[in-house]
N, C-alpha and C positions, 0 to 999 in steps of 0.2 A: 240138472235143472238150470234153466236160464232165467235170470232175473229180468223183468221188463225194464225198458228204458225210462228216463224221467218224463217222457211224454207219451208213454204207453198206458196200459190199464193196470197198474199195480193194485188197484182196489178203489173202493168208493171214496175213502178218505183222501187218497192222492188226487183223484179227479176233482173232488170238492175243493181241495187246497189250490189246485191249479186254476179252477174257475174263479175262486175267491181272489186269488192274486191278480188275475187279469182284470177283474172288476175294480179291485183296489187301485191298481196302477192307472186305469182309465179315470177313476174318480179323482185321484190326486192330480192328474194332468189337467182335467177339465174344470174341476170345482175347487181344487186345493187353495189357490191364491185368494179367491174371493171369500171362502169360508174362514181362512186363517186371519184375514185382516178385518173381519166383521167386528165392529165396535171398538176398534183400536184408534180410529181417526187417521190412519195412514192412507196415503193417496193410492188410487187404483193404478196398478201396473199395466201399461198398454201391452196387449197381446200376451198376457201372462200364461194363458193356457197353451198357446202355440210354443212359446219359449220353453215352458216346462217340458212339453213333449219332446222338443228337439234336444234339450239338455238330457232328458232321460235316454234318448236314443244314443247320444254321444257317450254317456257313462256306460250304458249297456254294451255298446260296441267295444269300448276299451276293456271292459271286464271280460268279454268273450275272447278277445285277442290275447290279453295278458294271461288269462286263466288257462288258455290252451298251451301257451308257451311253457308255463309252469307245469301243467298237467302232463304234457308229453315227457317231461323229465322224471316224473314220479310214476308214470304208467308202467315202465319196465317192458319186459318182453311180452309179446302177445298181440292179438288183434286190436286195432285202434279204430275209433269211429271216424266218420268222414270229417276232414278238417274244416273248421269254421273260423279260423283266425283271420284269414283274408276277407271273407264276407263281413266279419265283425269290424275289422279296421275300416273297410269301405263304408259300412253303416256309420261309424263315427265320423269319417271324413265328410260324408253327405250331410250329417246333422250339423257339423261345424260350418259347412258351406251354407246350409239353410239358415243358421243363426246369423251369418254374415249378411245374407240377403234380407232377413227380417230386421236386422239392425238398421239397414239402409232404408227400408220401407217405413219403419216406425219413426225414425229420426227425420225423414224427409230429405236425406242427403244422398248425393250420388255415390256410387261405389268407389270411385277414386278418392273422394273425400273420406269415406268410411275407412278405406285402407290406411289413411293417415292417422286415424284415431288409435289410441292404445288398445282398446278392446278389439277393434277391427284387425290390427296387426297380429294380435295374439290368436284370434280366431283363424286368421290366414295361416299362421304357423301350425295350429292344431290340425287344420284340414290337410295341409301339405304333408305334415308328419304322418298322419294316419294313412294317407294315400301311399306314401313310401313304405309304411309298415305293411300295407296290403300286398304291395309288390314283393317285398322281402318274404312275407309269409307264404306266398304262392311259389316261391323259388325253391331251389334244391337246398338252400340253407335258411330255413324259416327262423332260426335263432337270431338272424340279423335284424329281425323286426323289433327286437328288444330296444335297440337304440332310438329309432324314431318314435316308438311308443313312449319311451321315457321323456323324449322332447315334448310330445303331446301332453303328457301329464304335467310336466313343468309349466307349459304354457297355460294350462287350465288353472294351475295353482296361482300363477301370477295374475291371471284374470280375476280370480276370486278375491284378490287383495289389492284393489285399486288404490288404497290409501298409502301403499308403500311404493317407493320409486324403484327399488331393486328386489333382490332375492333375500327378504328378511325372514325373521323367525316364523311369522304366520304363514308365509309361503312355504317354508321348509316343512312345517307341520302338515300343511295340506298335501304336499307331495307324498309324504309318508302315509298319510291317512287315505288318500285316493289309491295309492299303490296297494296298501293292505286290503282295502275294500274290494278292489278288483281281483286280488288273489283269492280272497275268501269266497266271493260269489262266483267268479269266472271259473276257478279251478274246481269248485264243487260241481258246477254244471258239466265240466269236461269229465270228471271222475264218474259221475252218474251215467254219462253216455258211454264210458268205457265198460260199465257193468253189463250193458246190453249184449255185446258179443262175447263177453267172458263169463257171465253168470257168476257162480260161486267163486270162481277163480279170481274175481276182482276184489275179493276181501283184502288181499295184501295191498292193493292200490288204495283202498279206503283207509287202511291203517297208516300208510305213508302220508296220505292227505291230511289225516287227523293231526299228525305231528306238525306239518307245515301250517295248518289252519290255526293251531294254538298260538304260534308265533305271530301270524297275521292278526289274530284276535287281540293279542296283547298290545301290538302296535296301534291297532285301530282304537281300542279303548283309551290308551294313554294319550294319543294325539287328539282324539275327540274331546276328552276331558279338558286338556290344556287349552285347546282352541276355544272351547265354549267359555271357559273362565276368562280368557283374554278378550272375547268378543261380546259376550252377553252379560250385562250387569244383572244381579239377582232380581232387582225390582222391575226389570223389563221382561221377565220370563212369561208372565201371563198377559202383559199389556201390549205385546208386539206379536205380529204374525210370525216372525222368525222364532220367537220363544215357543209359541204354540206348536208350530210344526216340529220343532226340535223335541218337545215333550212326547209327541206321538211317535217320532222316530226312535227315541230312546226306549219307549215301551215295546215297540216291535223288535228293536235290537235285543232287548232282554228276552223276548219270546224266542227269537232265533238262537240266542245263547243256550236257553233251556233245551231246545230241540237238538242243538249240537251236542250237548251233554248226554241227551238220551241216545243219540246215535253212537256216541263213543262208548256208553255203557253197554249197548247191545253188541258192539264190536268185541268188547272184552269178554262178554259172556258167550260168544259164538253165535249169537242170533243174527237175523237179517237186519242190518243197520240202514238199508236203503229207504224204507218207508219214512222214518222221521227225517232222514236227510232230504228227501223230496219235499216234504212240508217245509223244512228249513229253507230250501231254495225258493219256494213260493213266497215265504215271508220276506226273504232278502230282496226279492224282486220289488216288493212294495217299499222296502227301506231305500232301495236305489231311487225309486220314484220320489220319495220324500227328500232325498238328498238333492235331486234335481230341483225340487220346489224350493229348497233352502237357497239355491243360487238365484232365484227369481224374486222372492219376497224382499221387502226393504231391509237393508243391512242395518242392524241396531247400532253398529259402530258409529254411524253418522249422527245418531240421536244423542250421543254423549257430547257432541261438540257444538 
C-alpha cells in the first residue's frame, strides 16, 4: 500500500487542514499587521502586507532548502522525491531582492543609496547567498549549499537585531532559532514527500526524522523563550502588536507540538503517523507566516528606550 503525498488526498481532514493553512497564511499576510496594532496606538507600517508576504516567501524558501539538505541525510536508501532545494533557494533569493526593491520604493531612495544602508546590505547578502545556494543545490554536490544557506540565515539574524552593531547574543539566538525552525518545518515537508514513493517503507524515515525534530524542537523552544524574555517586557504583551502576534504564534506552536506528539505516538504503536504529521505541517505553515509578521510589526525593544 502506498501512502499519499502531503498534497494528495489522504482524507477529508488533510484537505481541510491544507485549505485552512492556505487561508490562514493569506489572512496573516494581508490583514495581520493591521489587526495586531488595532488599539495599540502604534504607527501604521508602510506596505506591511507586501513586506509580510515577501518575508514569508523568504522564510519558506529557506525552510524548503535547509529541510531538503537535512532530509536527504536521513532518507537513507530508496526512491527520493523531486529535488526542491534549488527552487526553494531561488524563491528566497527572489523574496530578498523584492524586499530590497520595496525598501527603496517605501523610503523614496535610489537603489545605490539603499545598498549603503545596513538593511540594504544585509538583504543583498541574503539574496546573493540564496542564489549561490540554488546553484550549489542544483550541482552534483548539493551539500555545498549548506554554507551559503548559513550565510543567509546569519544575515537575516543580523537584520532582525538592528540595535546591535555586531554578532551579539540576540543575533546568535536568532540564528539558532531560525535554523531549528527551518529544520523542523522543511524536513517534515521533505519526509512527507518521501512517503509518497516509498509507502509503508517510509516509516523508518519518519522515525529518524522524529529524533532529529526533537532536538530542533528543544532548540526552538529554548531560544524562543530567551529571546522573548529579552525583547518583550511582560507589561507590553497585550499592549503591542508584537506581543499579540507572539501570543497567537505560541498558541499555534503548542498545537503543532501536540500534533507532533500524536504522530510520534502513532509511530510507536505501528499506526500510520502521516495524517497528524500533515496537519502539523499545515499548522507550521501558519506559524511561519506569523514569524514573518513578527519581523514587520513595530519592535517593542524601541518602546523601552
